[in-house]
N, C-alpha and C positions, 0 to 999 in steps of 0.2 A: 399529570406527568411533566408538563411544561414547567409548572411551579417547582417540582422536585429538582429538575435540571438547573433551574435558575438558582435555587438555594444551594445546590451542590457546587455550582460555579463560584458563588460568593465564598463559601467555606474554603474551596480550593485556592482561590485568589488570596484570601487572608492568610492561609497557611503558607503559601509560597512567599508572600511578602515577609512574614515573620521568619521563615527559614533563611531568607536573604539577609534580613537584619541581624540574625544571630551570628552570622559569619562575616559581617561587614565591619570595616574600620569606622564607619560613620557612627554606629551605636557605641562602639568601644571608646572612641575619643570623647564623645559626649558624656559617657559614663565616667571617664577620667575627670572631666570638669565638674561633674556632680560630686564626685569624691572630694575633689579639692575644695569645693564650696562647703561641703559638710564638715571637713576638717577645720577650715577657718572659722566657721560658726561655732563648732564645738570648742575650739581653743579659746575663742572670745568669751564663751559662756562659762568657762571654768573659773571658779573663784580662787582656787589654789593651783599654782603651777606644780608640775611634777618635779621631784628632786633630780639634781644632776649628779651622777655617779662617775662621770668621766671628765677628763681634761685633755686638751690637745696641746702637744709640744710641737710647734711648727718651725720647720727650717724655712724661714721667710727671707725677704729681701735683706733685712738687717743682718741676719745670720751670714748670708753670702758675702755681704760687704765686709763683715768683721773677720771671717775665717776663710775667705777665698771661694773660688768657684767650685761647683759640684762636678764630679763626686769628691767628697772629702776623703782623707786618709781614714782607713778603717780604725786606726788608733783613735782618731777624733770621734768617730761614731761610737766606739766602745766607751770612750770617756763620757760622752753624752748619756749613754744608757746607764752607765755606772752612777753618774751623778743623780739621775732620776731615781734609781733604785735606792740610793742613800736617803731619799726623802720618804721612804716607806710607802710606796703605792701598793694597791691591792694586786695590780697586774700591769705588765708593760706589753703593749702590742706595737711591734716595730713595722710600720707600714712602708717599708723600704725594701726594694728588691736587690739582692746581691748575686746576680747570675754568673759573674766572672771574678777572677782573682783580682786583688787590689794591685793596680799598676804602681802604686806608691809604696808598696811593701819593700823593705830592704832586699828580701830574697828575689823579688820580681826585678828590681833594679840590677842586682848582681847578675841574674840570668840574662837580662837584656844586653849588658855590656860584654858579657862573655860570648854571647851568640853573634852579635853584630860587629864587635870591635876586638874580640879575643883578648879582653882585658879581665884579669882576675881581681875582684874586689874582696878585701879581707874584712869579714864581719865579726871577727873574734872579739873585738873590743866592745861589741854591742851585746847586751844581755840576750840570752836565747829567746826569752818570751817576747822580745821586741823585734826579732828578726823576721817573723812571719805575721803580718798584720791580720790576715784572715783567721789564723789560729787564735790570735789574741782576742779578736771580736767574738769568735765562737765560744771561747772560754767565758767571756763576760755574759754572753747570751745564756749560756748554760747556768752560770751562777745566779743570774737575775731571774731565771725561769721565764724569759721573754718569749713572745710568740712571733713567728716569722710568716710572711705571706708566700703562697705559691700561686701559680696561674694555670688554669685548665683551659684547653683550647682544642681546635681541630685542624690548625693550619701549620704548626711547627713540629719539628721532630723532637721527641723527648730524649734527654740525655740518659745514659745507661743507669746512673745512680738515681735518677728521678723515677725511672720505670719500676723500681723495686720498692717505692715508698708505700708505707702503710701507716694508718693512724691508730696508735694505741691498740694494737692487736685487733684492729677492725671492729671497734665497739659500736659502730653504726651500721653493722651488716644487715640489720633488720629494717633499716630505714629505706623507704621507697622514694626514689627521686626521678623526675622526668628529664632532668638536666644531665645529659651524658656527654662526656668529652673523650676524645680518642688520644689526646696527648696531654702531657703534664710538664710544665716548665717550673723548675725549682731553683733554689740558691746554689752557689758554688759548693762542691762536695765538702770542703773543709769547714764550711759554715753550716750546711744543712745536716750533715751527719751528727747524730747525738742530740739534735733539737727535738724535744718532746712535743712541743705545741706548735702547730702550723695550720693554716687554713687558706682556702682560695680567696683571692682578692677581686674576683670577677664581679662586675656591676655594670648595668646598662640601663639606658633610659627606656621609657615606654615609646610607643609609636608616634606620639605627638611631641617627642623631644624633651619631655619633663621626667625627672627622676623621682620615682615614688616607692619602688620596691627592690628588695634584694633576695636572692635565694639563700636558704639556710644550709642546704646540702647539695652537693653535686657528685656525680659518679664517674670514676675513671677505672676502666676495666671492671673488676669485681669489687673494687674498693669504694666506699662512700666517705667523702671528706666533708668536714664542716666548713662553714664560712670563716673568714679571718676573725670577724667579731666574735662569733660563737667559740672559736678555738681560744681566743684571748680570755673569755669568761671562764672556760673550762680549765684554764691554767691555775685558777685559784678556787673555783666553785665547781668541783667535780660532781657534786650531787645535783647540779642544775638539771631540771626536767622541763621539757617543752611539751605542752599538751597539743600544740598545733599540728595538724596533719597536712597542711598545705606546703607546696614546694617553695613558695615565696611568701614573704611578709611585707606589709606596708610600713614605711617609716613615717612616724608622726613628727614632722619638723616643727615643733612648737617654738614659741618665742623664747623659751627658757633653754637656750642652747649651751653646750659645754664651754667652759672658759678656754681661751686660746693663749698659750704662753710662747714667747719667742725662744727658740733653741739657743740663741745668743745669750739671752738673759740667764738661762740655766747654766750654760758654760761659764759665765762670768759670776755665778753665785748670787744673782739678783732676785731669784725667785724664793718666796717664803715656803717653808716646809709644809704649812697647813694648806697651801694651794694644791699640793700633790698627795699628801698623806691620806691613805685609805681610798684613793681614787684609782680608776682604771685609766692608765695613761696610754694615749695613742700618739706615737711618734711618727711624724710624716712631714710632708711639704705641701704648701699651697702654691708654690711657684709654677708658672706655666712652663711645661716641658719636663718637669720632674714628676708631676702627678696631674691627672686629668681633673677637670672641674665639671660639675653637673648643675644644670638649672633646675630649681625646685619650683613648686606651685606659685610662690609669691614673686617669682622673677629673679630671686637672688641666686647667685652661683656659689656653690659650696664645694669644698675639696673632698677627696676620698676619706681623709682623716675625720672630717666633720661628720660624714655619713656613718662611719664606724662608731664614732662617739655617740651620735644620736641613737643608733641602734642599741648600743650598750644601755643607754638610759631607758629606752623603751622596754627592753627585756627585764631590767632590774626593777622597773616601776610596774612590772606585770601588766604592761599595756602593749602587747604585741599584736598589732592589727593584721587580720587576714582577710582575704577575699575569696571565699570558697566558690568554685565553679558551679556547684549545685544551685546556688542562688540565681545565677545567670539563667540556668535552664528553667527553674521554677518561675521566675519572673517573666520569661519569654512565653511560657505556656499560659500563664495567667493573663498576659497581654493579649494573647490569641483569643481566649474565651471572652475577655472584656471587649475586644473589638467586635466580635460577633454579637454580643449582647447590645452594645451601643448601636450597631447597624440595625438590629431588630427594632429597637425603640425609635430610632431616628426615621426608619421607613414608615413607622406608624405615627410619627409626629408627637411622640411622648416626651416633650422637651423637659417638663418638670421632673419626670422620673430620671432623665439623663443627668440633670443638674444635681439631684439628690445623690445618685449613685457615685458620680465623680467627686462630689464634695466629701462624701463619706470615705471613699477609697483614698482620696488625696490626703485627708487628715490621718487615716489609719497608716498609710505608707510612710508619711513623715514621722509619725510617732514611732513606728517600727524601726525606721532608719536610725533615729537617735538612741532608742533603747538598745538596739543591737550594737551600735557604735560604742556605747558605754561599756558593752561587754566585749569590745575589741574585735567586732566582726562588721565588715562593710558588706551590705547585702546586695550590692550591684543594682541599685534602684533604677539606674538608667536603662537596664534591659527590660524593665516594665513600662516606663513612661515614654521613652524615646520612640520605640516602635508604635506604641498605641497613639501617641500624639501625632506622629507622622501620618498614620493611617486616618486618624480623625480629621486632620486638615484636608486630606484628599477627599474624605467622605463628605465633609461639610461643603467643600467647593462643588462636588457633584450634586449634593442635595440642594444647594442654592440654585444651581443651574436648572435642576428639575422643578424646583419651586417657582423659579422665574418663568419657566415655560408654562407651568400650570396656571400661574397668575395671568400670563398673557392670554391663555385660552379662556380663563375665567372672565377676564375683561372683555374679550371678544363676545363671550356668551352674554355678559351684562348688556353690551351694546346691542346685540341681536335681540335680547329680550326687550330692551327699551324700544327698539323699532317695532317689534311685534305688538308691544303694549300700545304704541301709537297707532298701529294699523287698525285695531278695532275701532278706536275713536275716529280715525280718518275715514274709514269705510262708512260709518254712520253719517259723518259730515258730508262725504261725497254723495251718498244716497240722497241726503237733504238737498245738496247743491244741484244734483241732477234732476230733481223732481220738476222744477220749473222749466228748464230747457226741454225736457222730454214732453212736458205738457205743451210747450210752444211748438215742438215738432208735430205733435199730435194735432194741434189746432191748425197748423199750416196744411197738413194732409187733408183734414176735414174741409178746409176752405177750398183746397184744390178739387176735392170731390164734388162739393156743391157747385163750384163754377163749371166743372166739367158737365154735371147733369143739366145745368142751365145753359150749357153751350156758350158760357162767357169766358172760357179758358183759352185765351189766345196765346201766341208764342211769347209775347212780352211778359204777360202776367205769369206764365208758366216758369220762365227764367227767374222772375222775381221770387216765386215760391222756392225754386231750387236754391237760389242764393241764400235765402233765409235758413233753409234746412242745412246747407253747407256751413254757414257761419255758426249755427248752433252746435252741429256735430264737431266742428273744429274746436269749439270751447270745451266740449266733452272730451275730445281726444287730448287736448292740452292738460286737462286734469289728470287723465290716466298717465301721461308722460311724466308729469311731476311726481306722481305716486310711484311709478316704477324706477325713476332716477333715484328717489330717496332710498329705496330698498336694494339698489344695485350693489353687487359685490366688487365692482370694478375699482381697484385701488391705484389706477394710473392718475398721477397728478397732471392737471391741465390748467390752462388759463381760463379765468371766468371773471365776469363783472359782479361786483358786490351788489349792485342794484338789482341785477337779475336774480341772485340768490335770495335776497331779502323779499323780493316780489313772490318768488316761489314759496318761501316760508309762509308768507301771509296767505297765499292761496291754499296751502295745505292746512293751515290752522284757521278754520272758518268759524271757530267759536266766538271770536270777537264780534263777527257780524250777528251771530245768533244771540249773543248776550248784549248787543247794543253798546259795545265798548269801542271807543275811538282809538285807532292806531295811527300815530303821526310819525311819518318817516322823514327825517331831516338828513339830507345828503348834500354836503358842500361841494363835493366833486365825485364824479363817477369813476371809482378806482377799479383797476384790474389787477388781480393777484393770481399766483399759481399755487394750487393745492388740491385738496379733495373736497369737491363741492358738496357731495351728499353728506359728509360728516359735518361740514359747517352748517348745512341746513338742519341736521339733527340737533346740533348744539343750540342754534337759534330757536328751534321749535321748543326745546326744553324751557328756555328763558321766556319765550313768548307765551306758551301755555301756562307757565307758573304765574306770569304777570296777569294774564286774563283771569285765572282762578282767584288770585288775591283781590283784584279789582271787583270781580263779581261778588266775592264774599263780603267785602267792606263797602260796596256801593249802596248809596241811599238815594231817595227821591231827589234830594237837593244836591247830590254830588254825583257827577257823571264820571264813569271810569275812563281813564286815559292812559295810553302807553306811548312812550316816546322812543323811537329807534334812531340813534345818531351814528353816523359814520364819519370819521375824520382821520387824517394822516398826521403823524408826528415823528420826525426823523425817519428811521428805517422801519417803522412799525405802523400798522393800521389798527385803529381802535373802533370796536363796535359796542355800543352801550345800549342796554334795554332798561328803561326807567318806567316805573309805574307810580300811581298815586294811591296805592293800597295800604299805606301805613308803615311799611318798612319791616325789618327783621329785628326781633328782640336781641339785645346785646349778648345775652347768655347763649343764644343759638348761633351767633355769627361764626364762632370758632369751629363749630362742628357741622355747619350747614352743608359742607362738601363731603362729609363722611358717608360711607355706604349705609343704607337702610335707615338713615335719619330723615325724618320728614316732619313738617309742621302741619301737614294736611290730615284730614280724617282718613282712616284706613281704607275706605272705599274709593278714595280719590288719589291715593299715591302709595308707591312702594318704597320711596326713599332712595331710589337709584338714579333719578334723573340728573341732579346736580353732580353726583359722584361720577357718572358717565361723561357728563359735560367736561369735567375737569380732566378726566383721562384722555378724551379726544383732543382737547385743546393743547394739553402738555405733551402727549406722546405723538399724535399725528401731525400737529401743526407747529410744534416747538414754541408754543405760546404760553400765555398766562391768563388766568381768570381771577377777577377780584370782585369784592362786594363792599359797598358803602351805603349808608342810609342818607337820603336827602330829607328835606323838610316834610315831604308828603309821602314818600315811599322808599323803595329800594332801587339801587342802581347796580346792575351787574354789567361788568365791562370785560370784553374779550380782547386781548392784545395779541396780534399775530404779526410776525416779521414778514416784510414784503419780499417775496421770492420772485425775482424777475428773470431768473435763469431758466 
């Protein structure tokens, strides 16, 4: 039951994490970046660039310098549109908003002087078609079949003539759109009335400030209106069909952007006809204040006109990218189950299976990403990998902490096992060591009994016998104290003298006496350090017992086994070296001598944990180092410990 609740808690936690990710800006913004990266890679890999079907006529700084500040007279606007039309474009999209009457129109000037100065201006000498600039512009727009923009919003009041607008008998009535506006801002009545083609110019950046997508349709009341770009295309391509079902489409801002012509050059007749003939012309302005600019994925800022031009090219090249919401949901669900699967394998330490699964899925997802991108669909791969990788990072950190804790427990177990392994050997040596003192005590008691029977046991002799027994039992007690100190679990650091520790180590390792091996202790100064005495004894026991084993194995009648223990200070460190004359360690074994379960002894003589545990103790408990070099006659193991005087 407990296991069930633990598993349920894990599933619930992963579910809540993915639910949070699905609605978070964190995943959304990272997915934006993955889309940008995919687009740049795809564009770089393309051998042939898409054709450009559009051209931008820009009212730029040069145009303002040559023809005066904006807004221009509608007569000049009309002339510009007419000159463009004379070069036989496929369509003209006028990306300029005309919400008010032209203040430079003769009728507007006449009304102004009559209202404020009561002066009547005679316009009879002026041709009637030039008296009203707005009507003149409207006539040119009608004759050139140009497209005008409108603006859908929720903040401003719609003019009466705007509220009645419909697009071609509502031909998009069956189109579903999630973008709904309550108000509509259109052009001045004298210009808007009679215009067949118009579309909304609304465009906005994603939440990270980068422009990537535009809506194709928006809804006002019961009417569905096309975007300005789509309306411009429909002005000459009425059979255009869009198979996309998404509200918005992604614009591929490739390196092959539409050509930009200055409006000034068009007005001065400096533009070649072939630059415009057959093209979809977008007339607008890149000047700050006249039109907004948007930052795209490569850091470049582009005008609204360039966005419309690029969208024209995307549509006519049949490469209209979409990002269906269904892929976001599918990827998030897949990430959820993948997270559970990896959690299952990681909890069982199936690392190879994890690598194989992630390698396969990574390759498959990248291949799917580019195949679907070629089919003009971005599959929102970030909704798969961002939540999963985020969960995986947390899971790995938690797993490493658990593994570290398990390793620490394993190391403690190794050390304990090493002590227990030493216990059996020490008990037999203690039993051997106690045999003679116990015999001596027994002999003293027998002598006391004999003297007592012979009535020779006076007070002086009795005290002598007691002193002998006390001295012998004191020796036995010291042996037990050394033994219990070694197995003590007390981890309090304290000051101790190295000479005392080495003497205790020698007393605990009596094999040198039993094997007739000479242990020579060279101590230049009696150093005192702070640390864990029992662990240092254990470390030295490993080295001393190994040295005794090697000397015993290689000892001959002509060669006596010798072990040298040296202690010296250098800088802020103390060095304890144990050297034997047992022949040294093979070079091939020196790199792995401290590895767990590696041993050069016969199976019945070693587990391969001694030097591994020695290294753990010295490095973890003492913040020291242990090293090995070969001398002429044997091996030298050196323990380096920082002197802690605090």
